C-alpha positions in Angstrom: 47.4 -3.9 -5.7 49.1 0.4 -4.8 47.8 3.0 -3.3 47.3 5.1 -6.0 45.2 1.9 -8.0 43.4 1.8 -5.2 42.7 5.5 -4.6 41.5 5.4 -8.3 39.2 2.3 -7.8 37.5 4.5 -4.7 37.2 8.0 -6.7 35.3 5.6 -9.1 33.0 3.7 -7.1 32.4 7.7 -5.5 31.2 8.5 -9.2 28.7 5.7 -9.6 27.3 6.0 -6.4 26.8 9.8 -7.4 25.2 8.6 -10.7 23.2 6.1 -8.9 21.7 8.6 -6.9 21.1 11.6 -9.5 20.4 9.9 -12.3 17.0 8.2 -11.6 15.8 11.7 -10.6 16.3 13.3 -14.1 13.1 11.1 -15.6 11.2 13.8 -13.5 9.4 16.2 -15.7 9.9 20.0 -15.1 6.6 22.0 -13.9 4.5 23.4 -16.8 4.6 26.6 -17.3 8.0 26.7 -15.4 11.6 27.2 -16.1 12.8 25.8 -13.1 12.8 22.0 -11.8 9.9 20.2 -10.8 9.9 19.9 -6.7 9.6 16.2 -5.6 6.7 16.7 -2.6 6.8 13.1 -1.6 9.3 9.8 -2.8 8.4 6.7 -0.8 8.2 3.0 -0.7 6.3 0.7 1.0 4.2 -2.6 0.6 0.7 -3.3 -0.5 -2.2 -6.0 0.5 -4.8 -6.3 -1.9 -8.3 -8.3 -0.6 -10.6 -9.7 -3.5 -14.3 -10.4 -2.7 -15.3 -12.7 -4.0 -12.5 -14.7 -4.4 -10.8 -14.5 -7.4 -11.2 -18.1 -9.4 -11.1 -19.3 -12.5 -13.8 -18.1 -14.0 -14.3 -14.2 -14.7 -16.7 -12.3 -12.3 -16.9 -9.3 -10.8 -14.8 -9.1 -7.9 -14.2 -5.9 -5.6 -10.8 -5.4 -5.0 -9.6 -3.2 -2.2 -5.6 -2.1 -2.0 -4.5 -0.9 1.5 -1.2 0.9 0.5 1.7 1.5 3.2 3.8 4.3 2.1 6.1 3.5 5.3 9.5 4.7 3.9 9.9 8.0 2.4 13.0 10.2 1.6 11.1 13.0 0.9 7.4 14.0 2.5 5.6 12.3 4.9 4.6 8.5 5.5 1.1 7.9 4.4 -1.5 4.8 4.1 -3.6 4.5 0.9 -6.8 3.2 0.2 -8.3 2.0 -3.2 -11.7 -0.2 -4.0 -12.1 -1.1 -7.2 -15.0 -3.3 -8.5 -14.0 -5.1 -11.9 -14.2 -8.7 -13.7 -11.1 -10.7 -12.5 -10.0 -14.7 -13.1 -6.9 -16.4 -12.0 -5.1 -15.1 -15.2 -5.8 -11.4 -15.0 -5.6 -10.8 -11.1 -2.8 -8.0 -11.6 -5.6 -6.2 -14.3 -7.1 -2.9 -13.7 -9.0 -0.2 -15.1 -8.1 3.6 -13.7 -8.9 4.2 -10.5 -9.0 6.9 -7.5 -6.6 6.3 -4.2 -6.5 8.5 -1.0 -3.8 8.7 0.9 -3.7 9.4 4.5 -0.4 11.2 5.4 1.3 10.5 8.7 1.7 14.3 9.3 1.1 16.3 12.6 -2.8 17.6 10.9 -3.5 14.0 8.8 -3.9 15.4 5.6 -4.9 13.5 2.5 -4.4 13.5 -0.9 -6.7 12.0 -3.6 -4.8 10.9 -6.6 -6.7 9.9 -9.6 -4.7 7.4 -10.9 -4.7 6.4 -15.2 -5.4 3.0 -16.5 -2.6 1.1 -15.0 -0.1 -0.7 -17.4 1.0 -4.5 -16.1 4.4 -6.4 -17.0 3.7 -9.8 -15.9 3.7 -9.0 -11.2 5.0 -5.6 -12.3 2.1 -2.5 -12.7 3.1 1.0 -13.1 0.8 3.9 -12.3 0.1 7.6 -13.7 -1.7 9.8 -12.1 -2.5 14.0 -10.7 -3.3 14.7 -7.7 -6.7 15.9 -7.8 -7.2 17.4 -4.3 -5.9 17.9 -0.3 -2.0 18.1 -0.4 -0.3 18.3 -3.6 -3.2 19.3 -5.1 -2.0 19.4 -9.2 1.2 17.8 -8.5 2.1 14.5 -11.2 2.4 11.4 -9.9 3.9 8.0 -10.6 4.4 4.3 -8.7 5.8 1.4 -9.7 4.5 -1.9 -7.8 5.8 -5.6 -7.7 3.2 -8.0 -6.7 5.6 -10.7 -4.5 2.9 -13.1 -4.0 1.0 -13.2 -7.8 3.4 -15.8 -9.0 2.9 -18.4 -6.4 -0.8 -17.7 -6.4 -1.7 -18.2 -9.9 -1.4 -21.8 -10.2 -3.2 -22.9 -7.4 -5.8 -20.8 -8.8 -6.0 -22.2 -11.6 -5.8 -25.8 -9.7 -8.9 -24.4 -8.3 -7.6 -22.5 -4.8 -9.1 -18.9 -5.0 -6.8 -16.2 -4.4 -8.6 -14.1 -1.6 -5.6 -12.2 -1.2 -2.2 -10.8 -2.6 1.0 -8.7 -1.3 3.6 -6.9 -2.7 6.2 -4.0 -2.9 5.5 -0.6 -3.6 8.6 -0.2 -5.5 8.0 3.5 -5.6 5.9 6.8 -5.1 6.6 9.7 -6.5 4.3 13.3 -6.0 6.0 16.0 -8.2 4.5 19.2 -8.1 
């Protein structure tokens, strides 16, 4: 390989890396009523743990699902911890289902600010769940929000549940949380 073809390859790689960095942000909507682009207030990823009381079984029953979300890696904004508590009818097969819910995030900033997010009903595709909402109180009030999660333990829990082992907890990844003001 010649030096000039090697440089061309490096330039192509640099352009591709730039596109991969910039293009994902292009979907963010502009702030309503403003000509300028929206400001990303927080952009994080992390993990979640969802605990079920009573445990989920083959029989549909009302279950309280408590989700603890750790927003541990942020490229914008502070890290934080979110809590959501929802009671809904669940069984082994619809363990990822959920209604609209409210999450309170405590930010790990110097003053311990919180944000209350009203999430609409999530869109579920297998073990991936997509949320859209609005910050209704606290830090970033009025901002729009989006979150994508993937339940890494879900697939491994369903078959044993169908065979009689109740699901008391699932875990997963928060692939993205974006708050845009």
